[in-house]
N, C-alpha and C positions, 0 to 999 in steps of 0.2 A: 609320117606314119611308117613304122616298120611292118612290111607286109610279108607274111609267111603262111604256110598251110596251118589252119586252125585259128588264125587271128581273126578278130571280129572288128567290124567297123560299119560305117554308113556308105551305101552305094546308091547311085541314081539308077532307077529303072522306070521306064515309061513316064518320065518327067516328075517323079516323086522320089524321095529318099527312103530307103528301107534298111533295117538291120541285116547285116550279111556276115556269113562266115566263109573264109577262103577255103575252097576245096582243093585247088591245085593252082599252080602257076605255069604259064606257057612260056616258050622260048622267046616270043616276041613282046614280052613285058605286059601280058594281060593276066588277069586273075579270074578263075572260074569260081563263081560264088553261089552259095545256097542262101536264099532269102529266108531267114530263120522263122519269120512270122507267117510266111505264106507257103513255103515248101518248094517253090519253083527255083530255077537256076538261071543265071545269066553270066556273061563274060564281059568284063570291062577292063580298060587300061588301069594298071595299078595307080597311076597318077590321079585317077578319079575316085579313089577310096578316101574316106575321111575317118579320123580317129574318134572313138567313143570315150577316150580317156577322161575327158572333163565332165561326163554326164553319168553319174553313178546310178541314176534311176534307169537308164537304158541298159547299163551293164548288169544290173542286179535283177532285171525282169527276165524270167525264164522264156525260152523260145515258145512261141505259140503254136508251132506246127511240128508234128511228129510223123515219122514214117510208120506205116501200119501194114500188117498182113492180115487178111481176112480168111479164115478157114471155112470151107464149104460155101463160098460166095458164088452166086450164079448171076449171069447177065440176064436181065429181064426184058431187054429190048434194045436193039442196036440203035434205034432212033435217039436214045439218051446220049450216045457218043457223037452224034452228028456235029455238034458245036465244037468238038475237039479235033475234028479231022481237017 
């Protein structure tokens, strides 16, 4: 698989495979990925990326996660964030 910024493929994260887009490449041969269906990021060796070239259904399915900005949002309780810390 040719790996470059913007390329898409499958990457393993927490013992499962997810669709991923390469955000950047590091000098030590790793790829910083955005998991397009969940929105989180991970870094993996480029040798652990797999091509989607043979699976048209995965290539044609739009990303399920989008960045969002909320106007006038207020935090209603810090205890909501406790699981994230």
